[in-house]
VOBA-1610 file (N, C-alpha, C; in pm, whole numbers, padded with zeros to 5 digits, always signed):
BEGIN
Unk+03474+00493+05277Unk+03500+00611+05224Unk+03417+00719+05250Unk+03463+00859+05324Unk+03361+00921+05372Unk+03325+01052+05268Unk+03212+01065+05247Unk+03175+01173+05165Unk+03154+01319+05244Unk+03224+01414+05193Unk+03205+01533+05279Unk+03094+01626+05214Unk+03062+01712+05289Unk+02929+01775+05256Unk+02937+01853+05139Unk+03050+01917+05101Unk+03094+01978+04969Unk+03087+01890+04864Unk+03146+01760+04891Unk+03125+01660+04778Unk+02986+01643+04744Unk+02914+01609+04855Unk+02765+01582+04824Unk+02691+01693+04753Unk+02717+01822+04786Unk+02658+01938+04724Unk+02711+01939+04578Unk+02838+01913+04565Unk+02853+01915+04390Unk+02792+01830+04341Unk+02783+01709+04393Unk+02714+01570+04329Unk+02553+01609+04301Unk+02481+01696+04410Unk+02344+01724+04350Unk+02363+01864+04269Unk+02424+01949+04264Unk+02427+02047+04144Unk+02477+01973+04028Unk+02562+01879+04010Unk+02568+01805+03879Unk+02450+01717+03831Unk+02393+01639+03967Unk+02259+01589+03895Unk+02149+01684+03878Unk+02147+01783+03906Unk+02061+01879+03863Unk+02064+01949+03748Unk+02211+02005+03691Unk+02217+02013+03573Unk+02210+01928+03472Unk+02225+01799+03508Unk+02200+01716+03400Unk+02060+01693+03397Unk+01985+01683+03479Unk+01851+01663+03454Unk+01784+01783+03376Unk+01838+01928+03451Unk+01807+02021+03319Unk+01863+02025+03186Unk+01969+01955+03163Unk+02008+01943+03044Unk+01933+01855+02963Unk+01906+01736+03026Unk+01800+01638+02968Unk+01662+01651+02927Unk+01616+01774+03031Unk+01481+01821+02986Unk+01493+01905+02874Unk+01586+01991+02877Unk+01628+02075+02764Unk+01638+02029+02623Unk+01712+01902+02608Unk+01728+01830+02494Unk+01627+01737+02436Unk+01521+01694+02559Unk+01446+01624+02522Unk+01331+01678+02433Unk+01340+01832+02414Unk+01238+01902+02334Unk+01303+01920+02197Unk+01425+01859+02156Unk+01460+01857+02042Unk+01393+01760+01954Unk+01380+01638+01991Unk+01294+01539+01866Unk+01182+01614+01819Unk+01082+01677+01910Unk+00971+01735+01864Unk+00964+01826+01803Unk+01060+01911+01795Unk+01107+02032+01734Unk+01131+01981+01578Unk+01190+01890+01572Unk+01233+01835+01433Unk+01112+01793+01366Unk+01011+01710+01419Unk+00886+01652+01374Unk+00783+01758+01380Unk+00778+01869+01423Unk+00692+01980+01458Unk+00667+02000+01322Unk+00730+02049+01211Unk+00689+02081+01070Unk+00572+01967+01001Unk+00603+01866+01024Unk+00530+01750+00983Unk+00411+01725+01041Unk+00413+01749+01181Unk+00263+01745+01251Unk+00196+01845+01224Unk+00239+01969+01204Unk+00162+02115+01161Unk+00090+02050+01030Unk+00167+01974+00923Unk+00136+01958+00807Unk+00004+01853+00805Unk+00035+01748+00890Unk-00062+01609+00912Unk-00172+01667+00970Unk-00182+01758+01093Unk-00294+01829+01125Unk-00392+01888+01044Unk-00333+01975+00947Unk-00406+02053+00876Unk-00443+02000+00754Unk-00373+01942+00696Unk-00387+01879+00583Unk-00454+01702+00555Unk-00434+01647+00677Unk-00461+01506+00661Unk-00566+01446+00776Unk-00536+01483+00925Unk-00603+01469+01048Unk-00714+01543+01028Unk-00730+01669+01007Unk-00827+01787+01020Unk-00926+01762+00894Unk-00892+01721+00794Unk-00997+01721+00671Unk-01064+01585+00698Unk-00987+01471+00736Unk-01022+01353+00765Unk-01165+01367+00881Unk-01144+01449+00980Unk-01273+01438+01067Unk-01344+01547+01005Unk-01320+01638+00922Unk-01439+01708+00850Unk-01497+01624+00759Unk-01454+01519+00671Unk-01506+01447+00595Unk-01602+01353+00716Unk-01540+01325+00793Unk-01635+01238+00871Unk-01796+01307+00914Unk-01772+01454+00964Unk-01915+01506+00970Unk-01962+01552+00838Unk-01909+01578+00748Unk-01982+01596+00592Unk-02051+01474+00573Unk-01992+01352+00598Unk-02054+01239+00533Unk-02241+01211+00582Unk-02251+01314+00698Unk-02388+01291+00734Unk-02446+01409+00700Unk-02428+01490+00576Unk-02479+01603+00556Unk-02521+01579+00397Unk-02616+01675+00319Unk-02645+01684+00199Unk-02561+01802+00160Unk-02459+01830+00119Unk-02383+01939+00065Unk-02308+01932-00060Unk-02364+02085-00129Unk-02302+02071-00242Unk-02257+02226-00250Unk-02166+02258-00340Unk-02078+02381-00324Unk-02159+02492-00330Unk-02280+02502-00383Unk-02347+02629-00422Unk-02449+02674-00288Unk-02455+02558-00193Unk-02539+02618-00089Unk-02503+02543+00047Unk-02555+02575+00175Unk-02478+02524+00293Unk-02517+02391+00307Unk-02421+02286+00420Unk-02455+02135+00404Unk-02597+02147+00476Unk-02678+02049+00476Unk-02789+01988+00551Unk-02760+01861+00599Unk-02776+01860+00737Unk-02785+01748+00774Unk-02885+01624+00725Unk-02863+01548+00702Unk-02958+01419+00678Unk-02920+01280+00739Unk-02829+01274+00834Unk-02826+01153+00928Unk-02739+01023+00846Unk-02834+00925+00821Unk-02745+00812+00777Unk-02820+00802+00620Unk-02862+00903+00561Unk-02952+00901+00434Unk-02832+00863+00327Unk-02718+00917+00350Unk-02599+00874+00243Unk-02574+00717+00252Unk-02577+00675+00362Unk-02518+00548+00359Unk-02646+00438+00337Unk-02755+00481+00344Unk-02867+00409+00290Unk-02874+00414+00113Unk-02844+00521+00091Unk-02829+00543-00054Unk-02744+00456-00123Unk-02630+00416-00066Unk-02567+00332-00145Unk-02597+00185-00147Unk-02701+00144-00068Unk-02764+00035-00079Unk-02820-00010-00223Unk-02870+00117-00284Unk-02972+00148-00391Unk-02876+00172-00488Unk-02755+00217-00482Unk-02672+00262-00581Unk-02614+00177-00660Unk-02639+00133-00799Unk-02550+00030-00851Unk-02406+00072-00882Unk-02406+00195-00897Unk-02231+00235-00935Unk-02149+00217-00793Unk-02215+00234-00693Unk-02127+00198-00570Unk-02093+00052-00552Unk-02207-00025-00589Unk-02196-00163-00607Unk-02097-00216-00688Unk-02066-00144-00805Unk-01989-00199-00908Unk-01831-00149-00864Unk-01832-00032-00819Unk-01708+00001-00775Unk-01645-00072-00683Unk-01736-00139-00579Unk-01709-00208-00453Unk-01664-00327-00515Unk-01719-00398-00578Unk-01703-00536-00656Unk-01574-00539-00704Unk-01548-00421-00807Unk-01437-00424-00875Unk-01299-00405-00786Unk-01332-00303-00675Unk-01197-00275-00587Unk-01169-00438-00515Unk-01290-00483-00503Unk-01254-00629-00380Unk-01185-00717-00509Unk-01207-00727-00625Unk-01149-00812-00715Unk-01050-00780-00727Unk-00982-00635-00772Unk-00871-00611-00788Unk-00761-00635-00668Unk-00806-00612-00555Unk-00709-00660-00406Unk-00685-00790-00439Unk-00782-00879-00446Unk-00797-01020-00422Unk-00726-01071-00551Unk-00695-01018-00660Unk-00586-01060-00760Unk-00452-00990-00738Unk-00456-00852-00724Unk-00349-00800-00729Unk-00224-00828-00589Unk-00285-00825-00466Unk-00189-00868-00355Unk-00137-00978-00365Unk-00193-01100-00386Unk-00132-01231-00393Unk-00016-01226-00493Unk-00052-01170-00622Unk+00044-01173-00723Unk+00165-01070-00706Unk+00133-00976-00646Unk+00267-00898-00601Unk+00336-00921-00485Unk+00285-01035-00381Unk+00368-01090-00277Unk+00428-01205-00347Unk+00385-01284-00412Unk+00453-01395-00484Unk+00546-01363-00587Unk+00543-01258-00682Unk+00621-01231-00769Unk+00743-01155-00728Unk+00709-01060-00617Unk+00805-00967-00557Unk+00898-01078-00477Unk+00866-01145-00375Unk+00936-01236-00284Unk+01016-01348-00383Unk+00979-01383-00520Unk+01060-01484-00570Unk+01176-01401-00650Unk+01136-01260-00684Unk+01249-01175-00750Unk+01343-01139-00650Unk+01318-01116-00507Unk+01393-01056-00397Unk+01473-01188-00397Unk+01451-01314-00387Unk+01537-01424-00331Unk+01630-01451-00476Unk+01581-01418-00599Unk+01665-01444-00704Unk+01784-01321-00698Unk+01752-01194-00666Unk+01825-01105-00647Unk+01905-01066-00549Unk+01889-01172-00456Unk+01969-01165-00319Unk+02113-01265-00372Unk+02069-01356-00447Unk+02205-01447-00475Unk+02304-01369-00541Unk+02417-01450-00521Unk+02541-01367-00563Unk+02571-01437-00710Unk+02505-01333-00803Unk+02513-01346-00943Unk+02558-01242-01014Unk+02606-01242-01144Unk+02663-01134-01204Unk+02568-01051-01252Unk+02566-00906-01240Unk+02459-00808-01279Unk+02343-00824-01174Unk+02385-00865-01050Unk+02276-00831-00957Unk+02235-00683-00931Unk+02324-00598-00898Unk+02309-00444-00911Unk+02202-00393-01035Unk+02250-00395-01144Unk+02179-00376-01248Unk+02022-00434-01253Unk+02007-00587-01210Unk+01887-00620-01200Unk+01797-00539-01108Unk+01867-00522-00981Unk+01779-00453-00858Unk+01744-00338-00935Unk+01809-00258-00999Unk+01804-00122-01020Unk+01693-00112-01137Unk+01677-00234-01224Unk+01569-00232-01340Unk+01443-00286-01277Unk+01435-00366-01160Unk+01320-00368-01120Unk+01248-00295-01021Unk+01336-00199-00966Unk+01287-00075-00906Unk+01245+00029-00968Unk+01327+00057-01068Unk+01317+00179-01150Unk+01146+00217-01185Unk+01072+00136-01253Unk+00945+00179-01286Unk+00847+00217-01142Unk+00910+00183-01037Unk+00832+00235-00907Unk+00864+00413-00915Unk+00973+00458-00968Unk+01012+00595-00946Unk+00905+00658-01064Unk+00853+00613-01136Unk+00777+00672-01268Unk+00656+00733-01239Unk+00637+00846-01253Unk+00496+00891-01228Unk+00367+00804-01266Unk+00295+00796-01182Unk+00172+00721-01213Unk+00089+00738-01369Unk+00074+00894-01390Unk+00007+00906-01524Unk+00109+00875-01648Unk+00243+00885-01611Unk+00297+00829-01729Unk+00303+00693-01735Unk+00289+00596-01614Unk+00301+00471-01648Unk+00147+00435-01693Unk+00028+00527-01676Unk-00084+00499-01735Unk-00077+00498-01898Unk-00028+00604-01960Unk-00032+00656-02063Unk+00058+00544-02165Unk+00198+00516-02081Unk+00265+00403-02154Unk+00205+00270-02159Unk+00152+00223-02059Unk+00053+00087-02082Unk-00058+00088-02139Unk-00119+00209-02184Unk-00225+00229-02247Unk-00187+00196-02401Unk-00077+00247-02446Unk-00002+00195-02571Unk+00038+00039-02573Unk+00084-00016-02503Unk+00124-00125-02487Unk+00034-00245-02482Unk-00078-00214-02405Unk-00219-00282-02424Unk-00301-00262-02510Unk-00276-00143-02605Unk-00350-00143-02729Unk-00424-00265-02799Unk-00526-00281-02838Unk-00570-00386-02907Unk-00500-00453-03017Unk-00493-00289-03107Unk-00437-00328-03245Unk-00300-00319-03327Unk-00247-00227-03201Unk-00099-00186-03227Unk+00011-00221-03121Unk-00056-00254-02975Unk+00023-00275-02873Unk+00106-00395-02878Unk+00235-00368-02808Unk+00345-00464-02779Unk+00286-00584-02723Unk+00191-00598-02608Unk+00140-00709-02566Unk+00062-00824-02646Unk-00009-00777-02737Unk-00068-00853-02856Unk+00014-00896-02935Unk+00123-00818-02973Unk+00251-00847-03056Unk+00323-00974-03001Unk+00358-00973-02857Unk+00426-01072-02794Unk+00342-01194-02819Unk+00221-01183-02787Unk+00103-01299-02788Unk+00077-01340-02919Unk+00096-01311-03004Unk+00067-01343-03165Unk+00201-01435-03172Unk+00315-01389-03143Unk+00420-01509-03155Unk+00394-01645-03103Unk+00300-01659-02996Unk+00268-01797-02945Unk+00126-01831-02962Unk+00064-01746-03132Unk-00017-01826-03166Unk-00182-01745-03084Unk-00148-01674-03012Unk-00259-01607-02931Unk-00325-01491-03003Unk-00448-01490-03043Unk-00498-01391-03091Unk-00491-01267-03004Unk-00530-01132-03079Unk-00547-01004-03009Unk-00645-01026-02888Unk-00605-00993-02780Unk-00701-00958-02651Unk-00748-00823-02652Unk-00852-00765-02663Unk-00899-00641-02642Unk-00874-00597-02474Unk-00762-00557-02443Unk-00729-00548-02309Unk-00822-00435-02248Unk-00803-00296-02308Unk-00873-00217-02240Unk-00999-00164-02264Unk-01063-00252-02381Unk-01185-00203-02472Unk-01275-00330-02459Unk-01243-00407-02339Unk-01382-00519-02330Unk-01401-00491-02192Unk-01517-00515-02133Unk-01560-00556-01978Unk-01520-00665-01949Unk-01495-00755-02012Unk-01426-00882-01915Unk-01251-00859-01926Unk-01195-00789-01967Unk-01056-00789-01964Unk-00978-00653-01912Unk-01070-00562-01910Unk-01018-00426-01890Unk-00942-00417-01754Unk-01007-00468-01643Unk-00984-00469-01508Unk-00825-00583-01510Unk-00819-00650-01597Unk-00702-00729-01586Unk-00615-00654-01665Unk-00606-00566-01744Unk-00513-00469-01813Unk-00477-00400-01688Unk-00546-00355-01593Unk-00501-00240-01492Unk-00431-00326-01360Unk-00450-00439-01362Unk-00370-00544-01279Unk-00230-00563-01327Unk-00227-00601-01468Unk-00095-00611-01494Unk+00008-00478-01484Unk-00083-00372-01524Unk-00015-00246-01501Unk+00053-00212-01369Unk-00026-00249-01289Unk-00025-00217-01139Unk+00104-00296-01097Unk+00089-00432-01111Unk+00172-00551-01079Unk+00330-00483-01129Unk+00327-00460-01229Unk+00456-00406-01303Unk+00521-00279-01275Unk+00421-00197-01192Unk+00483-00049-01153Unk+00521-00075-01035Unk+00462-00143-00949Unk+00472-00151-00782Unk+00549-00264-00755Unk+00565-00375-00822Unk+00652-00480-00759Unk+00776-00445-00731Unk+00860-00349-00774Unk+01023-00303-00749Unk+01011-00275-00581Unk+00889-00192-00558Unk+00914-00145-00415Unk+00896-00279-00314Unk+00825-00359-00333Unk+00800-00477-00250Unk+00946-00553-00274Unk+00986-00585-00356Unk+01114-00650-00380Unk+01241-00579-00276Unk+01242-00460-00282Unk+01313-00395-00198Unk+01303-00415-00047Unk+01214-00419+00027Unk+01151-00466+00150Unk+01185-00596+00156Unk+01169-00701+00071Unk+01202-00835+00093Unk+01356-00863+00079Unk+01392-00741+00021Unk+01559-00763-00001Unk+01631-00736+00148Unk+01566-00637+00185Unk+01597-00592+00326Unk+01596-00680+00411Unk+01467-00744+00414Unk+01443-00887+00526Unk+01533-00992+00484Unk+01565-01035+00367Unk+01660-01152+00315Unk+01781-01114+00404Unk+01847-01011+00352Unk+01974-00955+00415Unk+01990-00970+00541Unk+01855-00981+00629Unk+01889-00986+00806Unk+01908-01134+00847Unk+01883-01219+00745Unk+01862-01350+00785Unk+02000-01376+00805Unk+02047-01450+00933Unk+02210-01492+00951Unk+02192-01605+00858Unk+02345-01602+00780Unk+02378-01721+00689Unk+02392-01833+00776Unk+02459-01827+00911Unk+02442-01964+00987Unk+02320-02073+00988Unk+02206-01984+00977Unk+02109-02040+00991Unk+02079-02178+00835Unk+02116-02112+00736Unk+02106-02159+00619Unk+02212-02282+00627Unk+02355-02251+00695Unk+02464-02337+00696Unk+02400-02458+00791Unk+02338-02433+00885Unk+02318-02536+00988Unk+02202-02625+00884Unk+02102-02575+00846Unk+02011-02631+00753Unk+02046-02715+00642Unk+02159-02683+00570Unk+02260-02762+00496Unk+02306-02875+00549Unk+02379-02857+00676Unk+02440-02962+00735Unk+02332-03067+00785Unk+02223-03026+00807Unk+02119-03109+00863Unk+02054-03200+00723Unk+02088-03160+00633Unk+02082-03249+00492Unk+01935-03169+00437Unk+01881-03036+00471Unk+01758-02951+00411Unk+01815-02934+00268Unk+01743-02953+00199Unk+01758-02884+00030Unk+01695-02741+00047Unk+01686-02717-00105Unk+01639-02580-00120Unk+01509-02537-00067Unk+01405-02623-00108Unk+01277-02620-00069Unk+01269-02625+00081Unk+01342-02671+00153Unk+01334-02710+00281Unk+01366-02569+00366Unk+01482-02536+00302Unk+01550-02414+00342Unk+01478-02296+00361Unk+01404-02300+00259Unk+01304-02176+00184Unk+01154-02186+00299Unk+01138-02332+00334Unk+01010-02319+00396Unk+01038-02328+00556Unk+01154-02367+00646Unk+01182-02377+00754Unk+01265-02281+00787Unk+01344-02187+00695Unk+01424-02068+00755Unk+01372-01946+00692Unk+01367-01940+00553Unk+01338-01807+00484Unk+01186-01770+00521Unk+01103-01851+00530Unk+00959-01782+00574Unk+00960-01762+00693Unk+00989-01843+00792Unk+00978-01791+00926Unk+01025-01661+00961Unk+01165-01663+00936Unk+01253-01538+00953Unk+01212-01419+00845Unk+01130-01437+00747Unk+01070-01305+00673Unk+00932-01294+00736Unk+00892-01315+00831Unk+00735-01316+00895Unk+00702-01155+00907Unk+00817-01067+01007Unk+00777-00958+00996Unk+00780-00872+00879Unk+00895-00880+00786Unk+00890-00812+00659Unk+00761-00849+00591Unk+00733-00983+00581Unk+00604-01020+00503Unk+00487-00948+00520Unk+00463-00953+00679Unk+00365-00891+00735Unk+00326-00723+00684Unk+00456-00660+00685Unk+00471-00525+00631Unk+00441-00517+00508Unk+00478-00616+00412Unk+00457-00602+00255Unk+00315-00627+00255Unk+00262-00740+00322Unk+00111-00749+00279Unk-00007-00608+00318Unk+00070-00573+00443Unk-00020-00465+00472Unk-00018-00345+00384Unk+00103-00321+00346Unk+00128-00185+00268Unk+00052-00218+00126Unk+00064-00348+00070Unk+00022-00351-00067Unk-00129-00407-00053Unk-00204-00416+00049Unk-00368-00403+00077Unk-00419-00286+00074Unk-00327-00203+00164Unk-00395-00063+00176Unk-00354-00008+00022Unk-00276-00002-00048Unk-00253+00052-00182Unk-00332+00014-00249Unk-00376-00114-00265Unk-00459-00166-00374Unk-00584-00125-00318Unk-00653-00100-00235Unk-00761-00062-00179Unk-00780+00077-00257Unk-00680+00158-00272Unk-00694+00305-00274Unk-00631+00305-00427Unk-00663+00220-00507Unk-00635+00232-00685Unk-00690+00309-00735Unk-00630+00416-00806Unk-00701+00550-00858Unk-00647+00585-01001Unk-00515+00604-00981Unk-00461+00668-01106Unk-00452+00594-01236Unk-00419+00462-01206Unk-00400+00373-01348Unk-00545+00340-01390Unk-00644+00322-01313Unk-00779+00328-01371Unk-00814+00455-01452Unk-00795+00558-01382Unk-00843+00699-01440Unk-00770+00749-01570Unk-00656+00704-01560Unk-00557+00732-01687Unk-00601+00651-01814Unk-00590+00517-01753Unk-00606+00434-01883Unk-00731+00415-01954Unk-00846+00372-01829Unk-01001+00365-01889Unk-01096+00457-01846Unk-01066+00532-01723Unk-01184+00627-01679Unk-01291+00560-01625Unk-01238+00452-01562Unk-01367+00364-01512Unk-01453+00267-01609Unk-01401+00306-01724Unk-01503+00204-01844Unk-01420+00094-01875Unk-01462+00027-01987Unk-01607+00038-02078Unk-01687-00012-01964Unk-01801+00070-01957Unk-01895+00063-01882Unk-01868+00123-01720Unk-01878+00026-01627Unk-01822+00042-01529Unk-01718-00091-01466Unk-01644-00148-01584Unk-01606-00261-01535Unk-01433-00231-01474Unk-01403-00092-01461Unk-01274-00068-01394Unk-01312+00053-01302Unk-01425+00073-01278Unk-01469+00153-01172Unk-01409+00116-01036Unk-01353+00200-00967Unk-01309+00166-00834Unk-01367+00271-00733Unk-01343+00238-00575Unk-01399+00351-00494Unk-01363+00461-00471Unk-01221+00468-00479Unk-01156+00571-00508Unk-01211+00694-00604Unk-01183+00625-00714Unk-01223+00718-00860Unk-01368+00705-00818Unk-01475+00664-00776Unk-01597+00690-00759Unk-01621+00816-00669Unk-01570+00792-00557Unk-01520+00919-00460Unk-01491+01038-00524Unk-01410+01046-00598Unk-01344+01157-00709Unk-01469+01208-00789Unk-01524+01120-00842Unk-01637+01168-00973Unk-01756+01226-00870Unk-01808+01134-00753Unk-01919+01180-00699Unk-01889+01340-00609Unk-01768+01337-00577Unk-01772+01464-00499Unk-01701+01598-00590Unk-01627+01593-00688Unk-01543+01705-00752Unk-01627+01711-00901Unk-01684+01632-00960Unk-01758+01647-01063Unk-01887+01661-01059Unk-01968+01607-00974Unk-02105+01603-00951Unk-02156+01684-00824Unk-02022+01709-00756Unk-02052+01806-00628Unk-02142+01748-00505Unk-02143+01625-00499Unk-02190+01554-00391Unk-02110+01552-00295Unk-02064+01632-00229Unk-01952+01621-00120Unk-01991+01535-00004Unk-02149+01546+00032Unk-02174+01439+00142Unk-02158+01269+00097Unk-02227+01272-00013Unk-02218+01138-00062Unk-02102+01090-00098Unk-02008+01153-00144Unk-01881+01113-00165Unk-01760+01092-00029Unk-01825+01174+00084Unk-01761+01162+00210Unk-01813+01027+00282Unk-01937+01010+00253Unk-01993+00902+00294Unk-01920+00744+00247Unk-01887+00762+00122Unk-01818+00644+00044Unk-01670+00621+00102Unk-01630+00733+00131Unk-01468+00771+00167Unk-01475+00714+00336Unk-01580+00718+00386Unk-01594+00653+00553Unk-01612+00510+00532Unk-01701+00456+00435Unk-01694+00314+00407Unk-01552+00230+00384Unk-01497+00309+00297Unk-01364+00289+00264Unk-01237+00268+00368Unk-01276+00394+00472Unk-01180+00406+00589Unk-01230+00263+00685Unk-01358+00268+00713Unk-01365+00157+00767Unk-01325+00005+00725Unk-01328+00000+00624Unk-01296-00136+00534Unk-01143-00172+00564Unk-01071-00045+00528Unk-00918-00068+00578Unk-00877-00101+00680Unk-00963-00024+00781Unk-00928-00034+00953Unk-00967-00203+00966Unk-01089-00229+00908Unk-01111-00395+00938Unk-01021-00486+00892Unk-00953-00463+00780Unk-00863-00540+00717Unk-00727-00531+00780Unk-00707-00417+00827Unk-00585-00415+00928Unk-00607-00462+01062Unk-00720-00464+01096Unk-00726-00541+01222Unk-00728-00686+01215Unk-00765-00741+01129Unk-00770-00885+01076Unk-00626-00928+01047Unk-00557-00851+00976Unk-00426-00890+00931Unk-00311-00905+01060Unk-00355-00774+01137Unk-00265-00778+01269Unk-00322-00888+01374Unk-00442-00944+01358Unk-00484-01038+01466Unk-00404-01176+01414Unk-00419-01178+01266Unk-00373-01306+01219Unk-00207-01331+01226Unk-00148-01225+01216Unk-00003-01225+01257Unk+00021-01256+01376Unk-00036-01180+01491Unk+00008-01228+01641Unk-00034-01363+01654Unk-00133-01424+01599Unk-00159-01521+01655Unk-00090-01648+01591Unk-00020-01611+01448Unk+00065-01697+01397Unk+00216-01686+01453Unk+00241-01560+01493Unk+00370-01551+01578Unk+00361-01605+01706Unk+00251-01629+01808Unk+00242-01668+01924Unk+00223-01826+01863Unk+00188-01866+01785Unk+00203-02048+01748Unk+00300-02068+01739Unk+00417-01967+01669Unk+00548-02051+01656Unk+00615-02023+01765Unk+00617-01946+01835Unk+00692-01944+01957Unk+00635-02083+02059
//
């Protein structure tokens, strides 16, 4: 087949027009995300960079910031309130994250079965997550009331005496944990349901043919296939748990004593109540470094586990 000069010229023109059109349309996605990028830079990334600089200053609102180097970070080592907030946050994460993962996975597996009322059950599990955190805090303050709360009323049925959920230093943080699990478990259930529905049914059929019972199917089919979803759920749950604030602030205000004081609440109190913006920013930087470290460990562990499975 012979290509004439005019045909070659038309081909080059068509290719040039296609390239020009591609270059024109390639800007379209960026125009869609431009509003978000502007918002992110102005209200998230920019303030974060500013906070990093403020962490090395002694700044109160009534006078200009003064550079103090690492003095704010050194002060944390002698600050008992920071120690209490750090310990409470770690304890909260250590209890809340496993509870949320186990409960949400169990609910997702149950609600993924072909049972009557499955849609209503899914809706009931997810509905608490759409309620405002302040409303959740107020409602659960009533539920966990020592004298008139529903929680103690149900416990009394089983012969358990009243528990001072939010008025005792030994139980107040557990009240916050129970509230958080009830409030946020629905979000994890939705993520796990999405992961479960992506697992091919042929895998379970093959496992049943090989004689695998329910536990074996869960161990050798469900868990491996849910690994990416589980990694995402664990990552989000850990990050959100480290940033717990609303429940503790509304329900206990950090008390009794410092038993429910968290890092984010201490950052808020230090910065906006005592106007120690430099010290508050330094605590925020510690929390940021802690989150990055935890995320790095999770990503490393996931990659090693994934490579080991392969």
